[in-house]
Phi, psi and omega in degrees: 000129181256101178257104190291338174275357183284173181297146177245149175296153184305320183291348179261356181286134181231153170243100186297329180294316179293323178296320183288318186271344182274002177235166184290120179238127185266147176217156168256111191243123169263117192225133178237142172239128181222161179267135177234197183274131184300321183292332178288317177300316179299325184288334185265355184268118175288145173291145016266014178290147179228158179298149174278190182299329180227150177279073185262143176239137175247126175244122182234133177231115192228156165247119185258133180246107180276154172303139183096357174094002179284128182236136177211164178267144180218152180215170180209134171223105186214165184242153175294138183208163174239144166235103188064235180271356183271130175260129180204212180222151177241120182275136171268334181207132173232085181288141179225148184268354181232154177296320183300315180293329183283306187295315182300318181291321179294315186282325184277313186253344186083020180291140180279062184274145176221148177288134184212171172259125184233126183230133171232147183209148174222132177228098187068237178266359179273130182234151184206140174216144181214143174245129178229145176214137172053035178086004181242141171281122182271309183201151179223148169232131175218153180173192183232133177292128184238359181169191179223162168229167181292135174297153180224171168245155183193180178229129177237136180248130178243149181247128179232158173239125176264116183218159178228116174298145183277142174286354184274352176152162177293156180073020179225146175237155175278074179094175180285131179296152173270147171253133185243134171257121179252113178267117182251112179269120187245144175230123179263142177255324177205138181226121178250143179270139185237132170263112186197201183216159178245130178238126179257127179282162180259068180274129177288343181267328180230081191281058181295337181292350174291347177249079190294154177279114177261327179200125175279120180275321181196152168223130179226159169240114190235139164268115194219139174250143181230138172236129186257134172230104186247150179219142169280124189248356179162191178237164180232138178305133182305322182299332180285332185266334185307319179295348184248000184300328183299342181301331189254008179230153179270128174263094185289347180297336180290346179269000182072030185276354185089359177285130181265000000 
């Protein structure tokens, strides 16, 4: 008898998220880096994270092509941050267009992923990307390709918190959250330079406009592969994270839905 919900032998247990992210996965990424207000970056960082040298924000809108032909939209909205001596980024929002990409990342790494509508388009040298959620435009990048630069390889470090809200009441977590360091090894195949602009929507659910664009540092359109190597490096006192838990959940009461 084959009961597919039944127990599996240990050797048959798989983690699809680790399998997917631990191998080279290519994407077409429209990415902007901009300068915002230092005090805002400091306000959104949970301890023990601290601001980096500059109040930089990275907005990425991508189409990801998995082996086997599966394609989905992915995004990133995060700020430069430090954890001890390590310089990296802390994401406030990681929109994904599929349930599979969302659930695996949240449960395995603690990524603040949410399901969203993600669109990228190119018409000649004109490029455009947009993230939308729950009927609101979250962020847009648009511009014109004006040149290329040499592809590079690199390492990017991201900081995540794995946490579980308690069923015993608000303002409680089931233990101290874990802090995860995600090392992303990137290989670029082609990188085009874009002259364009970043527009942040006024979404009550994803308030990215609280981090205003003061100066666009760069916009690129890149064909890029990423391999992830992540590790849990410690825990953080629950009391330090509780004031920031709302970052990863939607408060529907702001929509006047009657949700309390």
